[in-house]
C-alpha positions as CSV (number, residue, x, y, z in Angstrom):
1,M,8.5,-12.2,-4.0
2,F,9.8,-9.8,-1.4
3,T,12.8,-8.7,-3.3
4,L,12.7,-5.2,-4.8
5,P,14.6,-4.5,-8.0
6,K,17.6,-2.2,-7.6
7,V,16.2,0.4,-10.0
8,A,14.8,3.9,-9.6
9,D,11.2,4.8,-10.3
10,F,11.3,6.4,-13.7
11,T,8.8,9.2,-12.7
12,T,10.1,10.1,-9.2
13,G,13.6,8.7,-9.1
14,D,12.8,7.1,-5.8
15,P,14.0,3.5,-5.2
16,A,11.6,0.8,-6.5
17,A,8.6,-0.1,-4.3
18,Y,6.9,-2.7,-6.4
19,S,7.7,-6.4,-6.9
20,I,5.5,-9.2,-8.4
21,G,2.4,-7.1,-8.1
22,L,3.0,-6.2,-4.4
23,S,4.1,-2.8,-3.2
24,M,6.2,-2.1,-0.1
25,K,5.9,0.8,2.3
26,K,7.5,1.5,5.7
27,L,4.8,2.2,8.3
28,G,5.3,2.5,12.0
29,G,8.9,1.2,11.7
30,R,7.6,-1.9,9.9
31,E,8.1,-3.0,6.3
32,V,4.6,-3.8,5.0
33,W,3.6,-5.3,1.7
34,G,0.3,-5.1,0.0
35,K,-1.9,-4.9,-3.1
36,S,-4.8,-2.5,-3.7
37,G,-7.3,-1.8,-6.4
38,G,-10.6,-0.1,-7.1
39,R,-13.3,0.9,-9.4
40,W,-15.7,3.8,-9.2
41,G,-17.5,3.4,-5.9
42,Y,-15.0,1.3,-3.9
43,N,-11.4,0.8,-3.1
44,T,-10.0,-2.5,-1.6
45,G,-6.7,-3.8,-0.4
46,I,-4.8,-6.3,1.7
47,V,-1.6,-5.3,3.6
48,S,0.6,-7.4,5.8
49,T,3.9,-7.4,7.6
50,R,6.3,-9.8,5.9
51,D,6.1,-12.3,8.8
52,G,2.3,-12.1,8.8
53,S,2.2,-10.9,12.4
54,R,-0.1,-8.1,11.4
55,T,-2.6,-8.1,8.5
56,L,-5.1,-5.6,7.3
57,V,-7.9,-6.2,4.7
58,Y,-10.1,-3.3,3.8
59,S,-12.9,-2.2,1.4
60,V,-14.2,1.4,1.5
61,N,-16.7,3.3,-0.6
62,S,-15.0,6.0,-2.6
63,T,-15.4,8.3,-5.5
64,D,-11.7,8.6,-6.2
65,A,-10.9,5.0,-7.0
66,K,-8.6,6.0,-9.8
67,G,-7.2,9.1,-8.2
68,Q,-3.4,9.8,-8.2
69,E,-3.2,10.1,-4.4
70,M,-4.0,7.6,-1.8
71,N,-7.6,7.7,-0.5
72,T,-7.7,9.7,2.8
73,V,-9.9,7.1,4.5
74,V,-7.5,4.3,3.4
75,R,-4.5,6.2,4.6
76,N,-6.1,6.7,8.1
77,I,-7.0,3.0,8.3
78,M,-3.4,2.0,7.4
79,V,-1.9,4.5,9.9
80,A,-4.3,3.1,12.7
81,A,-3.2,-0.5,11.9
82,F,0.6,0.0,11.3
83,G,1.6,3.5,12.5
84,N,2.8,6.6,10.7
85,P,5.3,6.4,7.9
């Protein structure tokens, strides 16, 4: 489940960051895995370190649930929990 395919993202060319529905980011020197989703009016997600030592579950009201960029409030919550990328 935590193995990323060795392929490039076809839109950005960056290494793959999704596997079995989870996405991986490096935050605060940690590899964190999570899943997010949203509809108009809210955005939710769960993020955890691979060993489960730190876990974040959030739900925020938003008007940009289907926006291209990460919700600013969610970004601030994730940085507070895990550190800067």
